[in-house]
C-alpha positions, 0 to 999 in steps of 0.5 A, spaced: 612 887 497 618 891 494 619 894 487 626 894 485 627 900 479 633 899 475 635 906 474 642 906 472 642 906 465 646 911 461 641 912 456 646 912 450 641 912 444 637 917 448 642 922 449 642 922 457 638 919 463 631 917 460 629 915 467 629 922 470 626 925 463 619 928 465 614 924 461 608 925 464 602 930 463 605 933 470 612 932 469 612 925 472 618 921 470 618 914 469 620 912 476 614 916 479 609 913 474 612 906 476 612 907 483 605 910 483 602 904 479 606 899 483 603 902 490 596 902 487 597 894 486 599 894 493 607 895 493 609 899 499 617 899 498 621 902 492 629 901 491 631 905 486 638 902 483 642 907 480 649 910 479 653 914 483 653 920 478 645 920 479 644 919 486 643 926 489 638 927 483 634 920 484 634 922 492 631 929 491 627 928 485 624 921 486 625 919 493 622 926 496 616 925 492 614 918 493 606 916 493 603 916 500 604 910 504 610 908 500 617 908 503 624 908 498 631 907 498 637 908 493 642 903 492 648 904 488 650 900 482 658 900 481 660 903 474 668 901 473 670 903 467 665 909 467 659 904 465 654 899 469 655 892 469 648 890 466 641 888 468 643 882 472 648 886 476 643 891 477 638 886 480 643 883 484 644 890 487 637 891 488 636 884 491 641 885 496 637 891 499 630 886 500 628 880 503 622 875 501 619 877 494 621 883 490 619 885 483 623 889 478 622 893 473 625 898 468 625 906 470 625 908 463 618 904 461 611 905 464 608 898 465 601 901 467 597 899 474 594 893 471 601 890 469 603 890 477 596 887 479 597 882 474 604 880 476 602 880 484 596 876 482 601 871 478 605 870 484 599 869 489 597 863 484 603 860 483 607 861 490 612 856 490 616 858 484 622 861 484 621 867 480 615 870 475 615 874 469 610 878 465 612 879 458 609 883 453 607 882 445 613 884 441 609 888 436 607 893 442 614 894 444 617 897 437 619 903 436 618 907 429 625 910 430 630 904 429 631 897 432 631 896 440 633 891 445 628 886 447 629 879 450 625 873 447 621 869 452 620 861 450 615 858 454 613 851 456 606 852 458 606 857 463 614 856 465 619 860 462 624 855 458 629 859 455 630 867 454 634 870 449 637 877 449 636 880 442 638 887 439 636 891 433 629 888 434 624 892 428 619 891 423 623 890 416 620 893 410 617 886 408 613 887 414 617 882 418 620 883 425 627 881 426 632 881 431 639 878 432 642 875 438 649 876 441 652 871 436 649 875 430 644 869 429 637 873 426 631 871 429 624 872 426 619 874 431 611 874 430 607 880 432 605 876 438 611 873 440 612 874 448 618 879 449 621 881 456 621 888 458 624 886 465 618 886 469 619 880 473 619 878 481 624 874 484 625 871 491 631 874 494 633 866 495 636 867 488 641 871 490 647 866 491 645 863 484 646 870 481 652 872 485 655 866 482 653 868 475 656 875 476 663 872 478 663 868 472 661 873 467 664 880 470 670 877 473 675 883 473 673 886 466 671 893 467 668 893 460 663 887 461 656 887 462 652 881 465 644 882 462 639 878 466 636 874 460 643 871 460 642 869 467 635 867 467 636 863 460 642 859 463 638 858 470 632 855 467 635 851 461 639 847 467 633 846 471 636 851 477 630 856 477 622 855 476 620 862 473 612 862 472 609 866 466 603 870 465 601 875 459 598 882 461 593 886 457 596 892 460 599 897 455 606 898 455 609 905 454 617 906 453 622 910 449 629 908 446 631 914 442 629 922 444 625 922 437 620 917 441 619 923 446 613 926 443 609 919 442 610 917 449 608 924 452 602 923 448 600 916 450 601 918 457 596 924 456 591 919 453 592 914 459 591 919 464 585 923 461 581 916 459 
């Protein structure tokens, strides 16, 4: 199976390309860690979706050091106006290079090998679905350094019923986790609320639906951004896609701000030592 890694982000809050930052105990990037963890779960091919400015570094620093038995390629996400068009567009770029079923993950998060195994098992249990999602507990994905972007998954049993992109998600002084949607509406989240960290899998057959969504949302605007939760939320609300959901006990490790780096490196050292 193929893993599509979203590695085109600007890292504006971090101050640079997080996807190429050495974070592992031996200087591994999140790209390397996810490729190795996915390989342990049976994935054999990786597509790194990045922007033109990072292409040579991704090829030299990542593709040249893939785990044994894993092949890889780079796909380029366009950057009109100097910025990529969002995670929905990045997924479309990745799916264009794949056939069958492909998983996707952020290149600036570490999900752990258990998460990729859980995703593969979910696909095996529900093979007729259009897509599969593996969210995390909200309280385990927060940063002590400020608000983060998370997508709240609303479920109907093991089906995704809706998904809402939230910004500024953080635990306030009163101990309550809050975030706001694109319209400014404030959401209150429980500690165990399932939030997406962009760990999904999809059939390549969704490409036509995704292309129509992008045509509607990006058009000719160079500053537009089409995020994956908007596409998935619309598709599941309208009954166009069946997305199966399972939870994972795998510990998530990621960062939004440069101040998160010491915590991330310490957590990864502990993971490899234990």
